C-alpha positions in Angstrom: -3.3 -46.8 33.0 -1.4 -43.5 33.6 2.2 -42.5 34.0 4.1 -39.4 35.1 6.8 -38.0 32.9 8.9 -35.4 34.7 11.5 -33.0 33.3 14.4 -33.4 35.6 17.1 -31.0 34.4 17.5 -27.5 33.0 15.1 -24.5 33.0 12.0 -26.6 33.0 13.1 -29.0 35.8 10.2 -30.1 38.0 7.5 -30.0 35.3 5.4 -33.2 35.6 3.0 -34.5 33.0 0.3 -37.1 33.7 -0.6 -39.1 30.6 -2.4 -42.4 29.6 -0.6 -45.4 28.2 0.2 -46.0 25.3 1.9 -42.6 25.1 3.5 -41.0 22.1 6.1 -38.3 23.0 6.9 -35.7 20.3 6.5 -32.2 18.9 3.4 -30.7 17.4 1.2 -33.7 18.3 -1.2 -32.1 20.7 -1.9 -32.7 24.4 -4.5 -35.4 24.4 -4.3 -38.1 27.1 -2.1 -40.4 24.9 0.2 -37.7 23.6 2.9 -35.6 25.2 3.8 -32.6 23.1 7.1 -31.1 24.2 7.3 -28.4 21.5 7.4 -25.5 24.0 10.4 -27.0 25.7 12.3 -27.7 22.5 13.9 -24.4 21.4 16.6 -26.2 19.4 14.0 -28.3 17.5 15.7 -31.6 18.4 12.5 -33.5 19.1 10.8 -35.3 16.2 7.0 -35.2 15.5 6.6 -38.8 16.7 9.8 -39.2 18.7 9.2 -42.2 21.0 6.4 -44.1 22.7 5.8 -45.8 26.0 3.7 -48.9 26.1 2.6 -51.5 28.7 2.7 -55.1 27.7 2.8 -58.4 29.6 3.1 -56.6 32.9 6.0 -54.3 32.0 6.6 -50.9 30.5 8.6 -50.4 27.3 10.2 -47.4 25.6 10.5 -47.4 21.8 12.3 -44.9 19.6 10.1 -44.1 16.6 12.9 -43.5 14.1 13.4 -40.1 15.5 16.0 -37.8 13.8 18.1 -37.3 16.9 17.5 -40.6 18.7 16.1 -41.5 22.1 18.5 -42.3 24.9 18.0 -44.3 28.1 20.3 -44.4 31.2 21.2 -48.1 31.7 23.7 -49.1 34.4 24.8 -45.4 34.7 25.5 -45.0 31.0 23.5 -43.2 28.4 22.5 -45.7 25.7 21.1 -44.9 22.2 17.9 -47.0 21.7 17.7 -48.9 18.4 14.8 -47.6 16.3 11.5 -49.5 16.6 12.9 -52.0 19.2 11.0 -51.8 22.6 13.3 -51.6 25.6 12.2 -52.4 29.1 11.9 -49.4 31.4 11.1 -49.4 35.1 10.0 -46.9 37.8 12.2 -43.8 37.9 14.2 -44.6 34.8 15.8 -41.6 33.1 15.7 -41.1 29.3 16.6 -38.3 26.9 14.4 -36.8 24.2 16.0 -33.9 22.3 17.8 -32.0 25.0 15.3 -32.9 27.8 16.2 -35.4 30.6 13.0 -37.1 31.6 12.0 -39.4 34.4 9.4 -42.1 34.0 7.1 -43.2 36.8 3.9 -45.2 36.8 1.2 -43.1 38.5 0.5 -45.4 41.4 4.2 -45.6 42.3 6.0 -43.8 45.1 
């Protein structure tokens, strides 16, 4: 199963990455199908090596902070919420989340 992760703000807005699930997002982790290395977009070094992950379980997608130094944030009900470390949180099509200084949009590949 594949998902799209899109940078939706700033200088790199519009960049879209297609990756396999489960997906680890971080810095310096390579660009294999289950990894998204955002090093080149992280000039302030705010993204941890293993920052967060996206998994699919029981018919739903989940975002989990992997005890990152600066946290992972998810927009919920119009508010930016800091995710508790190592606790999967449900995410749905087009949800926005923040890793480092990057605002990202989540979309399963087969969605509109």
